[in-house]
N, C-alpha and C positions, 0 to 999 in steps of 0.2 A: 432536315430532321435531326435534332440532337440526341446524343446518346444518353439514356437514362440509367443511373445507376441506383439499385434496388436499396431500400433501407437495411435490408439484412446485410447486403455486401458492406455497407458504410459503417454498420453496427459491428462488423468484424474488423475492418481495416482502420477506421479513424482512431480507436484508442491506441493501437499499435503505433501509428504516426505521431499521435499527441504524446505517448512515452517517449520517444526519442527526441522530438523537438523541445519538450519541457525540460527533460534532463540535460539536453545540450544546453540550454539557456544556463543551467545551474552549473555546468562545467565552465562556461565562461565566466560566472560570478565567483568562481571558486577562488579568484585571485585576491578577493576582498578578504584579507587576513583578519581584520577586525570582528569580523562577523562569524568565522568559523567556530565549531565547536571542537575540532582537532585540526592540528597544523597539517600542511601537505606532507611534512616529513613523516608524521605518525601514519599518515594515510598509505605512504609508500612502505614504511618498515613494519608496521603492526599487522596489516591485513596478511592474510595467509593464501590469497589467491591473486593471479596476475589480472588486470583489467581486460586482457585479450580473451581469457577464460571466462570471465564474468559476461562479456559481450556474446560470446558464443551461447552461453549457458541461457541468457536472457532470449536470445532468438529462438533457442530450440522450445523453451517455454512458451512464448508467443505463437509459434507455429502450432504446437499441439491446441492452444486456445482457439486459434482461428479455426482449425478442422472441428473442434467441439462445437463452436459457435455456429459454423455453417450447418452442422448435423441438426444443431438444436433449433435452429431457424426453419430448417426444413421439414423436421417432425412436427413442430408446432405451427406449422404454415396456416392450417385453418383457423386455429385460435388467435394466431397474430393478425390475420386478416379481419377477424371479428373485433379485436381489440382495437384496431386502427379506426374503427366506425365509432368507437365509444367515446364520450365527452371528453374533450381535451381541455378543459377549462383549468385554469391555473391551480383551483383547490384540487382537481382530480391528479394533476401533474405534481403538485407537492406531497399528496398523500402517497402516490407510487413512489417518489424520491426516498421520502422517509421511511416507508415500509422496506424499501430495498435496503436501505442504508442499515437499518436495524437488523433484518435478516443477513446480510453479509457480516456485520460486526459479530452477531451472535455465533454464527458459523466458524468465522476464523478465530475468534477468541477460545473456543474450547478445542478446536482442533490444535491451534496453535500451542495452547497450554498442555494438551495430552502429548504433544512432539516433545516438550521438554520433560514431562514427567515419566514417560516410557522410555527406559535407557536405550532399547534397541532401536526406537524410531529416531531418537535424538542422535545417536552415534552414527546410524547409516543413513539418516535421511535430513533431519533439520540443522545438523551441525554444518551443513553445507554453507547454509546462508549466514551462519555465524562465524564464517571465516572471514568475514568483513567485520572486524572490531571497530573499524572507523567507516561506518556508512557514507556512501556518497550517491548521488542522484540515479544515475544508470545501473547501479546495483540494487535497486529496490526489488526487482522481480528475479533476483539471481537465488535460485532454490534448487533443489533436487526435483527432477521431473515428476516423481511420485507427489511431493508436496506441492509442487505447482499444480498438478491435476486435481488434487484434493482440496486445497485451499481456495487457490484463485478461480480455476475453472469450474469445479463443482459449485462453489460458493456463489460466483458470478450467475450460474445457471439457476440455482435456487432463488436468488433475489429477483431475477428476471422473472421467472414463472410465478412465483407466489405474490409478487407485487402487482401483477396483471398489466405491467406496462407493455406498449407496443414497441416493436422493432426501432421505430424512429425515436421514441422516447430513451431507448436504451442506448442510442448513439450518445446522448448528452450524458447519461447516468454513469456509463463505463468510461467516457472521457474524463468525467469529474471524478470519479474513483481512481482513475489511473494518474491525474495530476496531483491528488492528495497522497496517494502512495509514494510517487516519486517525492513529492515536498517533505514527506516524514523521514525520507533517507538522504536527504540533500546536504546534510551536515552543516546546514547555515542558519542563524539567526537572525534574517534581515530586518530592519524596522519597517513596520507597516504592513508586515505580510499578513493579509487576511485570513489565512489558515491559522496563524498564531494568534489572531485576535478572537476567532470566533469558535476555535476548537483547542480543547485542552491537549488533545492527542496530537502532538506536533514534533517537529525534529528533535528537539531536545527530550521530550518524553520518550520517544522511541531510542534515542540514544542511550538513554539510562538502561533499556533492556539489552542493549548489545555489549555493554560492559559485564566484567565478569560478576561483579555484585549485585547485578540487576537482571541475571538471567531467569531468575524465578518470579519476576515483576513484570509488571506493564506488559501484559500480553495483548492488550487491546489493540486492534486494528481494524480498519484505517480512520474511523471516524470518532468514535466516542471513547469514553473512559468508564462508562456504567458498569461493566462486568468486573473490571479490576477493583472498582469500589465496592460493588456489592460483595464480591467473593474474597476480599482482603489480599488482593494482589497488586494493589496499588502502592507505588513508592513516591512519596513527595519529594521533590527536589529544589534546589536554588540555582540560578545562573549566577557564575562568579566570573570576574574578568581574570583572565591568564596574564601573566606577567609579560609573556612575549607577544601579547596580542590575541584577541578572540575571547571567547567564552567557553566555559566548561560547565557541565550540568553535573551536579552532586547531590547525593541524597542529604535531607535537612538534617540538622543536628538532632531535632525531635524523634526522627525516623532512626537515626544511630542509637540513640538512647534507648530506644525500646528493644 
């Protein structure tokens, strides 16, 4: 008789495992200098926090997320059970995915923007994430615990509850969201990357936000750029070759002239 693992437990654990596996792949790919947005030297010299501290911070946030996820699944147990009996047609799953993506994007855009506009919150909370001027994959979830709780944990809970997805569907959605978040912080522009083909919000787009000139722009994460475009915080950019190899995302001349 085999040991069965519940969908709720998988929905809690799998995204964490996916985070470290996918970011680990990008660590290995980091040696491809011709596709990096910043050199390894910049990564070591410009960032204001050690990689060991980043790992500890991410593990802390993931621990909090795991506890909240377990509580959420427990409290919504009856609803989740009913949800599992609903139609799992492809159209239903697509609707739930898109709904969850829009909810998560909306929540994180306005919270993220407010974290920048409120000087107290930026100085004492959000500035922790911006110690990484040169983003890299496993630093994607390096945040202040308060920001991690409000942004990722609460945002994830809202997208799960309001989209009506089942715990089983959430395994795939949150794993996908995790991969996308890691990809946005990977610091690489690899050819053929499907996230760069199908999403305008990619590693170069988010890299602009991590630079000093872009901290008031490109707040959108992790999927679409609609709120930046609608509310005037979209910074257009171009990818230019660096003489020492790799790329650099720079604001377009048209934007500078404005």
